[in-house]
LOMARMAR-729297 format. One line per 10 residues: number of its first residue (from 1); their letters; for each residue x negated, y, z of N, C-alpha, C. Coordinates in pm, whole numbers. Last residue first. Layout:
N
NUM = a = X/Y/Z/X/Y/Z/X/Y/Z | ...
***
This chain:
322
322 = refaargriw = 3045/8970/-7816/2927/8884/-7891/2819/8980/-7907 | 3381/8938/-7700/3237/9005/-7705/3150/8925/-7771 | 3710/9016/-7633/3613/8937/-7713/3492/9006/-7731 | 3962/9001/-7407/3842/9093/-7474/3761/8997/-7510 | 4327/8962/-7386/4191/8896/-7378/4097/8998/-7453 | 4617/8947/-7181/4534/9031/-7289/4384/8955/-7284 | 4825/8948/-6982/4825/8894/-7111/4744/8958/-7216 | 4826/9015/-6724/4873/9115/-6824/4887/9066/-6956 | 4755/8751/-6617/4877/8826/-6559/4941/8907/-6666 | 4529/8639/-6734/4659/8568/-6746/4794/8614/-6689
312 = dvtirlthfa = 4307/8770/-6919/4384/8817/-6826/4513/8750/-6825 | 3995/8670/-7019/4151/8633/-7035/4207/8656/-6909 | 3692/8728/-7208/3766/8753/-7086/3928/8743/-7111 | 3459/8553/-7387/3599/8594/-7378/3671/8611/-7224 | 3190/8557/-7577/3223/8578/-7447/3378/8624/-7450 | 3098/8326/-7858/3159/8445/-7805/3173/8449/-7633 | 3015/8108/-7973/2923/8214/-7996/2985/8333/-7938 | 3242/7918/-7940/3122/7902/-7877/3014/8009/-7897 | 3509/7928/-8055/3457/8006/-7949/3308/8017/-7908 | 3559/7720/-8233/3562/7860/-8290/3507/7966/-8181
302 = sgglagetpk = 3506/7493/-8089/3446/7493/-8246/3453/7645/-8288 | 3656/7521/-7853/3506/7547/-7860/3459/7555/-7993 | 3965/7628/-7999/3888/7567/-7897/3751/7625/-7911 | 4308/7708/-8106/4163/7752/-8104/4095/7705/-7975 | 4553/7503/-8243/4479/7553/-8098/4334/7578/-8147 | 4865/7544/-8408/4748/7478/-8375/4688/7515/-8261 | 5054/7708/-8479/5009/7632/-8590/4902/7560/-8551 | 5331/7771/-8258/5208/7781/-8300/5158/7699/-8406 | 5651/7926/-8145/5563/7794/-8188/5425/7857/-8253 | 5645/8118/-7845/5681/8083/-7971/5594/7990/-8021
292 = dmwqamwehf = 5584/8111/-7593/5680/8211/-7628/5720/8211/-7743 | 5583/7766/-7449/5511/7892/-7510/5616/7983/-7562 | 5672/7529/-7408/5616/7566/-7287/5549/7735/-7333 | 5773/7428/-7632/5853/7403/-7517/5807/7486/-7405 | 5577/7393/-7812/5653/7502/-7811/5742/7527/-7700 | 5428/7158/-7786/5384/7262/-7721/5482/7391/-7719 | 5648/7004/-7964/5603/6975/-7835/5536/7095/-7757 | 5700/7147/-8200/5806/7126/-8101/5766/7099/-7964 | 5476/7282/-8307/5605/7327/-8354/5724/7279/-8257 | 5291/7091/-8233/5285/7234/-8194/5426/7304/-8211
282 = ardprwtfwv = 5352/6840/-8306/5279/6865/-8197/5278/7002/-8148 | 5479/6849/-8546/5556/6858/-8438/5472/6868/-8310 | 5266/6844/-8724/5334/6968/-8725/5422/6947/-8596 | 5005/6650/-8623/5119/6654/-8676/5194/6801/-8664 | 4659/6791/-8668/4783/6725/-8577/4894/6732/-8650 | 4309/6777/-8767/4457/6754/-8800/4541/6710/-8693 | 4078/7001/-8640/4124/6843/-8637/4268/6850/-8682 | 3832/7200/-8775/3958/7205/-8714/4015/7064/-8753 | 3540/7390/-8726/3609/7263/-8761/3743/7263/-8693 | 3410/7685/-8881/3475/7621/-8777/3559/7504/-8817
272 = pgvdfggvtv = 3089/7847/-8972/3214/7762/-8999/3287/7697/-8858 | 3219/8122/-8757/3225/8017/-8863/3088/7959/-8904 | 3385/8440/-8717/3307/8319/-8652/3326/8228/-8752 | 3440/8778/-8687/3414/8673/-8763/3327/8572/-8712 | 3631/8949/-8443/3510/8895/-8496/3513/8775/-8598 | 3867/9014/-8337/3779/9109/-8416/3667/9082/-8478 | 3971/8788/-8229/3923/8909/-8144/3853/8996/-8227 | 3881/8621/-8520/3937/8596/-8379/3885/8712/-8302 | 3857/8477/-8836/3852/8602/-8763/3948/8596/-8623 | 3650/8233/-8965/3782/8242/-8909/3745/8393/-8836
262 = kpveimpagd = 3499/8066/-9252/3531/8193/-9178/3663/8215/-9112 | 3515/7807/-9351/3401/7864/-9343/3412/7990/-9260 | 3648/7511/-9187/3675/7640/-9242/3570/7749/-9220 | 3650/7165/-9231/3551/7279/-9196/3599/7415/-9274 | 3879/6929/-9110/3845/7039/-9218/3758/7142/-9168 | 3935/6594/-9042/3888/6728/-9009/3845/6820/-9122 | 4202/6341/-9007/4090/6408/-9056/4052/6531/-8995 | 4257/6084/-8765/4314/6228/-8813/4184/6281/-8900 | 4275/5823/-8653/4184/5839/-8772/4234/5990/-8836 | 4480/5838/-8459/4469/5737/-8566/4396/5771/-8705
252 = atrdaaevvr = 4409/6016/-8269/4501/6048/-8354/4493/5944/-8489 | 4148/5936/-8146/4262/5960/-8066/4418/5990/-8131 | 3942/5931/-8332/3981/5809/-8277/4126/5831/-8204 | 3916/6133/-8614/3957/6151/-8471/4009/5993/-8423 | 3849/6082/-8896/3752/6145/-8801/3768/6132/-8664 | 3929/6010/-9153/3938/5928/-9053/3835/5962/-8935 | 3726/6245/-9339/3846/6172/-9323/3825/6068/-9216 | 3628/6568/-9341/3567/6438/-9316/3694/6362/-9276 | 3592/6820/-9596/3675/6739/-9499/3610/6611/-9478 | 3493/7163/-9696/3445/7007/-9655/3566/6954/-9568
242 = wephaarwgd = 3600/7318/-9956/3619/7316/-9798/3576/7152/-9767 | 3688/7294/-10221/3536/7319/-10176/3528/7292/-10037 | 3946/7329/-10231/3901/7201/-10253/3759/7192/-10225 | 4163/7519/-10127/4017/7529/-10124/3958/7384/-10121 | 4430/7465/-10156/4384/7600/-10219/4219/7614/-10210 | 4444/7215/-10031/4485/7238/-10180/4421/7368/-10230 | 4342/7254/-9776/4265/7174/-9861/4329/7181/-10021 | 4543/7439/-9687/4388/7483/-9690/4315/7390/-9798 | 4781/7279/-9683/4755/7416/-9771/4617/7462/-9791 | 4705/7072/-9513/4726/7052/-9642/4724/7167/-9741
232 = fvtqtifstg = 4699/7258/-9272/4583/7159/-9311/4603/7136/-9470 | 4956/7345/-9260/4851/7436/-9293/4718/7370/-9321 | 5102/7086/-9207/5125/7200/-9311/5010/7287/-9349 | 4943/6976/-8987/4951/6933/-9104/4988/7004/-9230 | 4793/7240/-8752/4911/7148/-8798/4904/7095/-8942 | 4488/7198/-8582/4572/7268/-8712/4669/7174/-8759 | 4239/7282/-8334/4349/7184/-8388/4427/7256/-8500 | 3888/7254/-8280/4030/7343/-8289/4120/7232/-8345 | 3665/7105/-8013/3716/7122/-8163/3812/7224/-8163 | 3387/6967/-7853/3508/7064/-7859/3534/7078/-8022
222 = rqqaagglak = 3368/6602/-7844/3302/6758/-7881/3420/6846/-7883 | 3230/6268/-7820/3347/6374/-7782/3292/6523/-7796 | 3001/6193/-7942/3142/6131/-7986/3226/6228/-7962 | 2714/6408/-8035/2833/6360/-7946/2922/6303/-7998 | 2502/6337/-8286/2521/6411/-8182/2644/6328/-8105 | 2540/6310/-8664/2497/6266/-8532/2549/6339/-8410 | 2614/6442/-8893/2485/6450/-8858/2449/6401/-8701 | 2886/6400/-8974/2844/6535/-8900/2693/6540/-8868 | 2884/6143/-9059/2902/6267/-9161/2873/6381/-9098 | 2841/6008/-8798/2759/6005/-8931/2758/6116/-9026
212 = iasetldvta = 3081/6056/-8693/2964/6105/-8617/2864/6127/-8729 | 3254/5939/-8860/3257/6103/-8862/3130/6150/-8795 | 3197/5680/-8839/3202/5728/-8985/3168/5898/-8960 | 3275/5642/-8567/3138/5626/-8612/3112/5677/-8721 | 3510/5917/-8477/3470/5775/-8509/3339/5771/-8550 | 3536/6142/-8188/3476/6104/-8336/3458/5942/-8347 | 3771/6309/-8068/3679/6175/-8016/3655/6107/-8143 | 3787/6655/-7988/3788/6543/-8078/3696/6425/-8047 | 3969/6880/-7776/3849/6778/-7793/3888/6680/-7915 | 4027/7177/-7612/4045/7091/-7729/3938/7005/-7768
202 = gtdflmdftk = 4015/7325/-7380/3967/7185/-7371/3998/7123/-7486 | 4058/7593/-7435/3931/7548/-7398/3901/7426/-7400 | 4275/7731/-7617/4239/7593/-7563/4108/7562/-7559 | 4551/7913/-7720/4414/7938/-7652/4387/7816/-7584 | 4730/7842/-8011/4730/7818/-7850/4570/7830/-7823 | 4791/8079/-8268/4735/7970/-8217/4725/7956/-8044 | 4954/8202/-8557/4954/8208/-8422/4903/8074/-8353 | 4759/8356/-8815/4814/8236/-8780/4836/8249/-8630 | 4740/8556/-9118/4751/8549/-8977/4818/8406/-8926 | 4541/8537/-9406/4652/8536/-9345/4629/8494/-9194
192 = gdvimpirgy = 4270/8545/-9525/4361/8663/-9538/4491/8642/-9466 | 4139/8321/-9436/4191/8350/-9576/4278/8448/-9599 | 4264/8330/-9123/4188/8258/-9199/4244/8305/-9346 | 4280/8491/-8805/4303/8513/-8945/4215/8428/-9027 | 4465/8426/-8505/4353/8416/-8592/4380/8446/-8719 | 4607/8539/-8190/4595/8513/-8339/4466/8504/-8385 | 4738/8342/-7907/4651/8434/-7993/4651/8420/-8126 | 4929/8238/-7630/4922/8252/-7782/4850/8361/-7823 | 4877/8016/-7335/4865/8145/-7415/4862/8153/-7563 | 5062/7889/-7089/5003/7851/-7224/4992/7962/-7322
182 = pmtpggkadr = 5184/7937/-6852/5027/7998/-6873/4975/7951/-6982 | 5510/8071/-6792/5419/7973/-6836/5295/8014/-6867 | 5585/8314/-6695/5665/8191/-6633/5584/8076/-6691 | 5485/8649/-6617/5492/8506/-6698/5524/8394/-6614 | 5736/8902/-6578/5636/8820/-6517/5607/8692/-6609 | 5932/9052/-6650/5823/9075/-6741/5692/8979/-6678 | 6164/9014/-6543/6110/9124/-6481/5957/9135/-6560 | 6273/8791/-6675/6338/8915/-6695/6275/9047/-6656 | 5981/8623/-6773/6116/8653/-6725/6162/8791/-6737 | 5789/8485/-7053/5825/8599/-6948/5955/8577/-6899
172 = pfgiavvhea = 5547/8321/-7227/5651/8340/-7185/5695/8405/-7069 | 5265/8506/-7349/5322/8409/-7278/5469/8423/-7249 | 5026/8604/-7588/5159/8579/-7573/5197/8461/-7470 | 4788/8846/-7553/4810/8700/-7537/4957/8687/-7524 | 4635/9092/-7761/4746/9052/-7660/4752/8904/-7671 | 4297/9166/-7769/4411/9111/-7843/4527/9075/-7711 | 4017/9374/-7838/4114/9333/-7723/4244/9293/-7806 | 3864/9465/-8051/3834/9345/-7969/3909/9314/-7863 | 3955/9706/-8142/3965/9602/-8222/3929/9464/-8169 | 3904/9863/-7907/4021/9822/-7928/4048/9704/-8023
162 = pvepfesqec = 3563/9780/-7776/3635/9860/-7860/3797/9789/-7888 | 3574/9735/-7404/3530/9694/-7552/3620/9762/-7641 | 3518/9681/-7080/3531/9788/-7173/3487/9790/-7324 | 3679/9406/-6934/3546/9464/-7007/3611/9566/-7088 | 3801/9440/-6633/3831/9397/-6762/3729/9474/-6827 | 3897/9401/-6269/3793/9389/-6389/3843/9355/-6503 | 4075/9385/-6070/4086/9518/-6123/3972/9509/-6255 | 4042/9134/-5967/4158/9157/-6053/4165/9285/-6119 | 3718/8983/-6049/3809/9072/-5955/3933/9118/-6040 | 3701/8670/-6226/3685/8812/-6207/3785/8872/-6087
152 = lvlrqnpydf = 3502/8389/-6229/3648/8447/-6182/3643/8575/-6155 | 3325/8305/-6497/3345/8408/-6377/3488/8414/-6373 | 3108/8071/-6620/3248/8099/-6599/3273/8190/-6481 | 2839/8039/-6865/2889/8098/-6734/3044/8120/-6728 | 2678/7978/-7074/2737/7892/-7006/2782/7948/-6874 | 2595/8181/-7267/2542/8181/-7159/2579/8067/-7040 | 2791/8164/-7486/2646/8144/-7523/2567/8122/-7383 | 3056/8166/-7326/2998/8035/-7387/2844/8048/-7407 | 3187/8278/-7079/3077/8315/-7141/3005/8211/-7223 | 3497/8361/-7011/3442/8233/-7058/3306/8287/-7145
142 = tfthgafwfa = 3611/8521/-6725/3542/8542/-6840/3473/8395/-6876 | 3967/8537/-6608/3842/8465/-6611/3767/8512/-6731 | 4207/8634/-6372/4134/8681/-6473/3991/8600/-6490 | 4529/8449/-6267/4382/8513/-6262/4319/8565/-6390 | 4747/8328/-6326/4740/8431/-6197/4620/8475/-6191 | 4619/8021/-6416/4738/8116/-6411/4705/8218/-6297 | 4430/7816/-6409/4401/7961/-6450/4508/8061/-6438 | 4596/7612/-6335/4486/7653/-6249/4432/7779/-6283 | 4766/7574/-6533/4829/7640/-6415/4707/7675/-6315 | 4603/7443/-6728/4638/7592/-6752/4693/7649/-6625
132 = glmgddgdfp = 4384/7233/-6532/4447/7274/-6649/4510/7416/-6650 | 4130/7019/-6428/4222/7126/-6406/4265/7215/-6523 | 4108/6665/-6445/4127/6781/-6505/4197/6902/-6431 | 3864/6422/-6351/4017/6460/-6385/3998/6601/-6445 | 3615/6350/-6345/3700/6276/-6254/3829/6330/-6258 | 3444/6250/-6648/3489/6338/-6561/3583/6272/-6458 | 3318/6090/-6866/3230/6148/-6765/3302/6258/-6656 | 3526/6164/-7151/3411/6086/-7077/3352/6168/-6980 | 3887/6151/-7139/3757/6199/-7165/3647/6137/-7085 | 4115/6073/-7030/4073/6032/-7193/3941/6087/-7217
122 = skplvpfpdi = 4076/5891/-6758/4067/6005/-6814/4050/5958/-6962 | 4317/5645/-6580/4186/5682/-6627/4197/5827/-6719 | 4560/5659/-6435/4458/5529/-6430/4315/5577/-6462 | 4599/5956/-6259/4586/5882/-6385/4520/5777/-6362 | 4777/6147/-6039/4659/6045/-6038/4703/5974/-6168 | 4862/6482/-5937/4895/6370/-6018/4758/6277/-6013 | 4918/6607/-5616/4837/6608/-5740/4843/6476/-5805 | 5221/6705/-5444/5082/6627/-5458/5027/6647/-5596 | 5109/7017/-5575/5097/6925/-5459/5227/6851/-5436 | 4966/7261/-5749/5069/7177/-5744/5027/7074/-5621
112 = kprpirpdal = 4748/7453/-5812/4895/7504/-5750/5000/7401/-5752 | 4427/7407/-5697/4553/7398/-5787/4666/7421/-5716 | 4234/7671/-5560/4300/7548/-5545/4418/7524/-5640 | 3936/7831/-5690/4092/7828/-5660/4132/7683/-5652 | 3655/7864/-5492/3700/7798/-5605/3866/7803/-5574 | 3593/7956/-5221/3629/8064/-5357/3674/7981/-5451 | 3514/7752/-5071/3689/7807/-5074/3690/7910/-5182 | 3331/7497/-5142/3312/7635/-5162/3468/7687/-5174 | 3404/7231/-5096/3294/7293/-5003/3310/7440/-5022 | 3755/7153/-5116/3629/7178/-5157/3527/7258/-5070
102 = rpfpvadmer = 3980/6906/-5030/3923/7035/-4968/3791/7045/-5046 | 4173/6737/-5270/4067/6736/-5180/4046/6898/-5144 | 4543/6710/-5310/4407/6757/-5357/4307/6775/-5254 | 4685/6407/-5203/4679/6572/-5189/4526/6596/-5234 | 4815/6218/-5503/4717/6239/-5369/4724/6395/-5351 | 5018/5970/-5673/4969/6114/-5655/4896/6115/-5532 | 5183/5805/-5941/5096/5798/-5825/5038/5945/-5802 | 5527/5843/-6013/5388/5868/-6048/5320/5842/-5918 | 5831/5885/-6192/5769/5827/-6088/5618/5836/-6114 | 6014/6191/-6302/5937/6067/-6321/5904/6021/-6206
92 = eetkvhriel = 6194/6413/-6249/6155/6369/-6386/6091/6224/-6400 | 6222/6455/-5993/6335/6448/-6064/6315/6376/-6216 | 5978/6201/-5847/6022/6361/-5892/6162/6355/-5940 | 5835/5998/-5635/5932/6022/-5726/5959/6157/-5744 | 5514/5832/-5578/5617/5941/-5524/5717/5938/-5667 | 5286/5647/-5403/5376/5652/-5536/5488/5729/-5505 | 4964/5776/-5312/5086/5746/-5280/5183/5748/-5412 | 4637/5729/-5203/4737/5743/-5324/4887/5697/-5292 | 4438/5919/-4996/4539/5834/-4996/4624/5855/-5124 | 4093/5934/-5084/4228/5986/-5075/4324/5888/-5093
82 = klreaaaktl = 3828/5877/-5126/3902/5836/-4996/4017/5898/-4992 | 3686/5938/-5337/3690/6056/-5241/3782/5992/-5126 | 3719/5719/-5465/3587/5747/-5429/3580/5850/-5315 | 3996/5712/-5512/3943/5617/-5441/3794/5642/-5394 | 3991/5927/-5699/4088/5938/-5562/4025/5839/-5478 | 3837/5833/-5917/3790/5947/-5845/3850/5958/-5723 | 3983/5616/-6003/3864/5591/-5950/3810/5720/-5876 | 4216/5760/-6106/4231/5662/-5979/4097/5648/-5933 | 4154/6106/-6174/4162/5969/-6208/4171/5876/-6081 | 4375/6399/-6132/4263/6307/-6074/4259/6162/-6141
72 = ymggasdlyl = 4508/6653/-6309/4518/6519/-6257/4381/6483/-6218 | 4715/6860/-6517/4633/6836/-6386/4648/6690/-6354 | 4686/6978/-6870/4756/6943/-6741/4687/6928/-6626 | 4558/7246/-7079/4569/7123/-7031/4676/7110/-6900 | 4460/7473/-7170/4587/7423/-7247/4619/7298/-7193 | 4220/7512/-7064/4323/7611/-7052/4442/7589/-7107 | 4037/7292/-6881/4132/7303/-7002/4239/7399/-7003 | 3789/7158/-6751/3860/7240/-6732/3915/7293/-6885 | 3731/6850/-6564/3738/6930/-6710/3816/7034/-6665 | 3532/6825/-6278/3654/6820/-6341/3665/6901/-6459
62 = rldigdatkt = 3353/6621/-6051/3338/6690/-6188/3473/6690/-6251 | 3216/6614/-5740/3351/6627/-5807/3322/6689/-5931 | 3032/6466/-5463/3027/6531/-5605/3159/6510/-5666 | 3108/6530/-5131/3116/6431/-5247/3114/6501/-5364 | 3106/6659/-4896/2984/6663/-4966/2975/6552/-5081 | 3367/6703/-4790/3287/6620/-4729/3143/6574/-4796 | 3467/6912/-4943/3421/6963/-4813/3352/6841/-4736 | 3313/6820/-5268/3433/6820/-5155/3371/6871/-5035 | 3134/7013/-5498/3148/6926/-5418/3263/6941/-5340 | 3124/7072/-5866/3121/7109/-5730/3118/6985/-5648
52 = qlfwrhneiv = 3151/7163/-6186/3072/7058/-6108/3051/7117/-5968 | 3364/7172/-6426/3343/7237/-6308/3259/7130/-6249 | 3315/7214/-6783/3326/7125/-6672/3276/7190/-6547 | 3392/7278/-7126/3371/7329/-6976/3392/7209/-6882 | 3254/7240/-7437/3347/7213/-7355/3311/7248/-7207 | 3041/7237/-7629/3127/7353/-7629/3258/7301/-7544 | 2877/7029/-7550/2932/7007/-7653/3067/7105/-7688 | 2919/7125/-7212/2869/7018/-7281/2970/7003/-7426 | 2842/7351/-6967/2908/7343/-7094/2841/7229/-7164 | 2905/7360/-6624/2830/7340/-6737/2908/7319/-6862
42 = vplefghipv = 2941/7556/-6324/3013/7503/-6438/2886/7448/-6529 | 3059/7707/-6053/2952/7608/-6081/2995/7525/-6208 | 3156/8064/-6137/3179/7910/-6061/3068/7816/-6129 | 3085/8369/-5980/3031/8271/-6099/3056/8126/-6046 | 3319/8582/-5898/3261/8469/-5861/3207/8387/-5978 | 3255/8948/-5989/3334/8817/-5932/3254/8715/-5925 | 3265/9202/-6249/3217/9159/-6097/3325/9043/-6054 | 3108/9263/-6525/3225/9191/-6481/3185/9134/-6359 | 2956/9572/-6613/2950/9440/-6555/3080/9381/-6514 | 2923/9712/-6921/2987/9724/-6798/2998/9581/-6744
32 = gattpasram = 2818/9681/-7179/2725/9752/-7061/2792/9751/-6942 | 2927/9570/-7370/2963/9693/-7359/2880/9769/-7267 | 2875/9299/-7331/2802/9359/-7429/2830/9511/-7427 | 2835/9246/-6971/2898/9222/-7091/2845/9321/-7199 | 2697/9046/-6700/2694/9159/-6801/2778/9140/-6916 | 2841/8949/-6408/2801/8874/-6538/2817/9012/-6642 | 2738/8948/-6078/2806/9008/-6195/2757/8939/-6324 | 2788/8681/-5856/2725/8770/-5901/2777/8838/-6029 | 2828/8470/-5574/2896/8558/-5652/2785/8650/-5715 | 2589/8168/-5567/2654/8305/-5498/2732/8396/-5611
22 = paqsgcaalm = 2693/7851/-5688/2602/7976/-5692/2664/8104/-5611 | 2731/7534/-5551/2796/7651/-5595/2712/7782/-5572 | 2573/7253/-5659/2580/7364/-5549/2641/7492/-5600 | 2569/7098/-5894/2670/7064/-5787/2662/7177/-5683 | 2594/7233/-6218/2496/7232/-6106/2595/7203/-5979 | 4670/6347/-7978/4687/6429/-8093/4552/6513/-8086 | 4571/6281/-7710/4595/6193/-7793/4615/6256/-7928 | 4519/6509/-7560/4413/6398/-7570/4443/6316/-7705 | 4755/6659/-7563/4638/6703/-7619/4510/6610/-7644 | 4924/6452/-7430/4942/6501/-7570/4817/6554/-7600
12 = saigiavhns = 4793/6434/-7159/4810/6322/-7249/4839/6376/-7385 | 4824/6734/-7081/4702/6656/-7083/4710/6529/-7191 | 5109/6761/-7075/5037/6836/-7157/4890/6769/-7193 | 5172/6539/-6883/5220/6528/-7037/5142/6620/-7110 | 5101/6621/-6626/5048/6505/-6688/5065/6492/-6859 | 5241/6862/-6599/5100/6835/-6565/5025/6718/-6635 | 5514/6780/-6656/5429/6878/-6739/5289/6858/-6739 | 5557/6625/-6434/5577/6560/-6545/5491/6649/-6665 | 5527/6795/-6216/5404/6705/-6224/5416/6627/-6382 | 5595/7135/-6315/5628/7009/-6280/5514/6910/-6303
2 = mm = 5454/7460/-6180/5468/7328/-6299/5505/7199/-6246 | 5615/7735/-6079/5523/7595/-6039/5549/7505/-6173
***
């Protein structure tokens, strides 16, 4: 069970550094074997996932889905849903919290923490809160980026794909082999070198006006990937031809971004992929507290948006398809 301190802290760190639920149906895979399960009511906006559903009282609810994030509702959402906000004390902190609302569709998994944290506001635009890593834990999900489909798979389902497209996901585990934290580590290859990365569907950059102009317009907040300062500086020194946008990220004191022409993940070459700078300590120290080993950053929508990825949070494996 995640502490409420971790629930809020993960979301804060990563931010700073259809309303009717459809019927369950099969999601086809490139291998021709369907993944059976429940297709959640989601939309993808700028390579980021949002759950769009209703409460049991028929009130709209829009939650950001972040595989490396924490859990919270905004104060405005809690008030709109008429939830009683209580000030509670835990061993680690004091916070405002609410009982998580009942949803109209009981097939949508309920968060595994109670009471549910409340934040004054979300760092992201247009959402009522976040469902994070512990919401995904214990399940298998297929993230079908090209078709904008998120499927909660039946436990026995996993795509039949060539071995080179199945990768192990590292989770901290107890003496019996069970996962103790749901923050997954996957490998990527850049320029012939393998890097350990956090699996992060919620990685977001909040672009400055100059960065929006440099990238040709479009959304201020969009999916990104993160990379530590040490690796960023190494790439920049070795490849002065790789494009860099200075003063790009509002949430990290104008952190720069670098465009990597080719990244190999899950046996597929993808790219170009934008990575946003983060200090080494964000992953070597902060995120490392909840992972099986330190990483050099996080892979998110800027790397994943051409892929269909099935992640098994219990067995620690992921299948990649394109």
